C-alpha positions as CSV (number, residue, x, y, z in Angstrom):
1,M,-22.3,6.1,-23.0
2,N,-18.9,6.1,-20.9
3,S,-16.7,3.4,-21.5
4,L,-15.1,1.1,-18.4
5,L,-12.9,-1.0,-20.2
6,L,-9.8,0.3,-18.5
7,I,-11.4,1.0,-15.4
8,T,-12.6,-2.6,-15.4
9,A,-8.8,-3.6,-16.0
10,L,-7.2,-1.4,-13.1
11,K,-9.7,-2.8,-10.7
12,Q,-8.9,-6.2,-11.9
13,D,-5.4,-5.6,-12.0
14,L,-5.6,-4.1,-8.2
15,E,-7.1,-6.9,-7.2
16,T,-4.3,-9.4,-8.1
17,A,-1.8,-6.8,-6.8
18,Y,-3.2,-7.0,-3.7
19,R,-4.6,-10.8,-3.3
20,G,-5.1,-12.2,-6.5
21,S,-1.8,-13.4,-7.7
22,H,-1.1,-16.8,-5.2
23,W,2.4,-16.0,-5.5
24,H,3.2,-12.4,-6.2
25,S,0.5,-10.6,-4.3
26,F,0.8,-8.3,-0.9
27,Q,-1.6,-10.6,0.9
28,S,0.2,-14.0,-0.2
29,A,3.4,-12.5,1.1
30,L,2.3,-11.7,4.7
31,R,0.1,-15.5,4.4
32,G,1.1,-17.0,7.9
33,L,2.5,-14.0,9.3
34,S,3.4,-14.3,12.9
35,P,3.3,-10.9,15.2
36,D,6.9,-11.5,16.1
37,E,8.1,-11.8,12.4
38,A,5.8,-8.7,11.9
39,R,7.6,-6.5,14.6
40,W,11.2,-7.8,13.7
41,K,13.5,-4.8,12.7
42,P,16.1,-6.0,10.2
43,P,19.5,-4.6,11.6
44,H,21.2,-1.9,9.7
45,Y,18.1,-0.6,8.2
46,Q,18.2,2.7,6.8
47,G,15.6,4.6,5.3
48,F,12.8,6.6,6.2
49,P,12.6,8.3,9.5
50,W,9.6,6.8,10.6
51,M,10.1,3.7,9.0
52,D,12.1,0.7,11.3
53,G,12.1,-1.7,8.6
54,S,10.0,-4.1,10.0
55,I,7.2,-5.5,8.2
56,Q,4.6,-4.0,10.7
57,K,5.4,-0.6,9.4
58,I,5.5,-1.5,6.0
59,I,1.7,-2.8,6.2
60,F,1.1,0.5,7.9
61,H,2.7,2.4,4.9
62,V,0.8,0.4,2.0
63,G,-2.9,1.2,4.0
64,G,-1.7,4.2,4.8
65,D,-0.3,5.6,1.2
66,N,-3.3,4.3,-0.2
67,L,-5.6,6.6,2.1
68,Y,-2.8,9.5,1.8
69,Q,-2.4,9.3,-2.4
70,L,-6.5,9.5,-3.0
71,D,-6.8,12.2,-0.3
72,H,-4.6,14.2,-2.7
73,A,-5.7,13.0,-5.8
74,L,-9.7,13.0,-5.2
75,G,-10.3,14.3,-1.9
76,E,-9.1,17.6,0.3
77,R,-5.7,17.6,-0.3
78,K,-5.2,18.1,3.6
79,L,-4.5,14.2,4.8
80,S,-0.7,14.3,6.2
81,W,1.7,11.3,7.1
82,D,1.6,13.2,10.5
83,E,-2.4,12.6,10.7
84,L,-1.9,8.9,9.6
85,Q,0.4,8.1,12.3
86,V,-1.9,9.8,15.0
87,N,-5.3,8.3,13.5
88,Y,-3.8,4.7,13.2
89,K,-1.4,4.7,15.8
90,P,-2.0,1.0,16.5
91,A,-1.7,-0.3,13.1
92,M,1.8,1.0,13.5
93,S,2.5,-1.8,16.4
94,D,-0.3,-4.1,16.4
95,L,-0.6,-6.5,13.4
96,K,-4.2,-7.0,13.3
97,S,-4.8,-3.1,13.2
98,A,-2.1,-2.9,10.3
99,L,-4.0,-5.5,8.3
100,Q,-7.6,-4.0,8.9
101,L,-5.8,-0.4,7.8
102,A,-4.4,-2.2,4.7
103,D,-7.7,-3.7,3.6
104,R,-9.1,-0.4,4.3
105,G,-7.1,0.9,1.9
106,Y,-7.6,-1.3,-0.7
107,Q,-11.5,-1.3,-0.6
108,A,-10.8,3.1,-0.9
109,L,-8.5,2.3,-4.1
110,Q,-11.2,0.0,-5.5
111,D,-14.2,2.2,-4.7
112,A,-12.7,5.3,-6.3
113,L,-11.7,3.3,-9.3
114,G,-15.7,2.5,-9.3
115,S,-16.3,6.1,-8.8
116,L,-14.6,7.0,-12.5
117,T,-14.8,6.8,-16.1
118,D,-12.2,5.6,-18.3
119,E,-12.7,9.5,-19.9
120,S,-11.7,10.9,-16.1
121,L,-8.5,8.8,-15.7
122,A,-6.9,12.0,-17.8
123,K,-7.7,14.0,-15.3
124,K,-4.1,15.4,-14.0
125,Y,-4.1,16.8,-10.2
126,P,-0.7,18.0,-8.1
127,T,1.1,15.3,-6.9
128,P,1.5,15.7,-2.9
129,E,5.3,15.7,-3.4
130,G,4.8,18.9,-5.4
131,K,7.1,17.4,-8.3
132,G,4.4,18.2,-10.9
133,K,1.0,16.7,-12.0
134,R,0.0,13.1,-12.2
135,S,-2.7,11.5,-13.8
136,L,-5.4,9.1,-12.2
137,E,-4.6,6.7,-14.3
138,G,-0.9,7.2,-13.4
139,L,-2.1,6.8,-9.7
140,F,-3.8,3.7,-10.0
141,K,-0.7,2.6,-11.8
142,M,1.4,3.5,-9.4
143,M,-0.3,2.0,-6.8
144,I,-0.7,-1.3,-8.3
145,E,3.2,-1.2,-8.5
146,H,3.4,-0.5,-4.8
147,Y,1.6,-3.6,-4.1
148,F,4.1,-6.0,-5.9
149,Y,7.1,-3.9,-4.9
150,H,6.0,-4.1,-0.7
151,A,5.5,-7.5,-1.3
152,G,8.9,-8.6,-2.3
153,Q,10.4,-6.4,-0.1
154,I,8.0,-8.3,2.8
155,V,9.1,-11.9,1.0
156,Y,12.9,-10.8,1.7
157,I,12.2,-9.5,5.0
158,R,10.6,-12.8,5.9
159,S,13.9,-14.6,4.2
160,L,16.4,-12.7,6.5
161,W,14.2,-13.3,9.7
162,K,14.2,-17.3,8.8
163,G,17.5,-17.1,8.1
164,L,18.3,-15.4,11.3
165,R,16.1,-18.0,13.5
166,K,18.0,-21.0,11.9
167,S,21.2,-19.6,12.9
168,E,20.3,-18.8,16.4
């Protein structure tokens, strides 16, 4: 009989990171977000060429990265960021579409975890970045951290937005 203790813990941690923590989850960082606030681009942003520093693009990135990482770990290893941008173009400019992509990515992670066993989490796969191999357990832990990282980033951007609104 396969043990599911680690799977259960990862599923719970994933839920906490996505929406379970009232203060620190990805969804709590988005609570009350307006479309204007989501589209606002912080001045002097410097990062990935396809990003612009807006919360809208962060939401797209998080949802899309879940699908991208899963395809490379458990799928056909064919999904590219270019393809994600084409397939989910509305999510890059429409808040509702971006939030739907985020939910889809979250559910894909939960579904993938539900199809595994604790023993299968040790399986290694080549990372999409070509920098060696990662275990499936490492993938899911990274994705949990990813939610918390971007939740903090969103909270900070929202603070900048509010500060600029006060000074106008």
